[in-house]
C-alpha angles and dihedrals in degrees: 000000000000112000114207128188117199125188119213089020102145094089146003120011093353094055093045090049089051091050094050096045092048089054088051090057102262121142098235127204113201109216115195140142094220103079097194094050092041093052092046092050092047092049092048094048102039092247134124122253120227117182114231136160106193091204092062124073095204093049093051092047090049091051092052091048090050092054092045090054095047111029100012094216145017128223099194130033115193112193097202105143111113144150132213097213128202122344091208123140108275089242089062098050117119135190094263090058090056094046091053093055099040092045090067105026099044113006090043090057091050091048095048096042092051093050094047099043093093089054092048092050089061088064125093090221111021119192134185121195117189114198103223129157142238083237085079093054117104089202096053097040089053095047109096090203092061126081089225089071093059098063131079111202105138101183099044093046093046091050092052092048087053091048092053091051090046088054093054091048093049089048090057096041105040105073115211096013123102110222120186138159126228128211107205093191126223099328129173105251139134088266092072100026089260091291094131119112095220126079119238088252091057089043092057096049094098094042093051092045092054092045093053103042115123129242113295096035117138129278134207093039133139107214136184128182087268095052138270117355126224104227103169 
């Protein structure tokens, strides 16, 4: 039985990923900082709720200890938790704005990955999926035919570019663990006020594909539902 831990899984892409993987036979652990929403999502999906705030060291350590005590390992870690941050004019951005976004979207991934590595290393086929975005791709944000080129959100895009690079570095440095990044595409979620043109099911295609690949699949990739993404 594949055991999968998903951060930010009480709504949006995380919840839909949890739903789909549960249907595929995974034992899914719903990670979320909102206890009420997390418990409701877990009950509805047949999963188990584990409280976690990826911006807090003690919370992440407690979540890893909880999983160690219950399941004893995980096979797949999906770093999905993310924030959009302020929509302020770039000229008005300050350091605290940047810290708030990077604390979740990048530092939170480092914190969670580090805490869960011992659990992943107990798996026969450990996998990490980082939910990034085409908004962090230099190629896509400079292509006038792409929707990513029409938006100016400096902190979110910079954080996702950093996350994709972090993914490639982890893929090189973590022997025996497949580490890939997923680009959901422009999906209707709370993060964008449900303005995206994709459904959450379409938006989770790449995440689910990476989470269900068999042993020997590639590592260090940035993948969308259409295939690999050029991010440089």
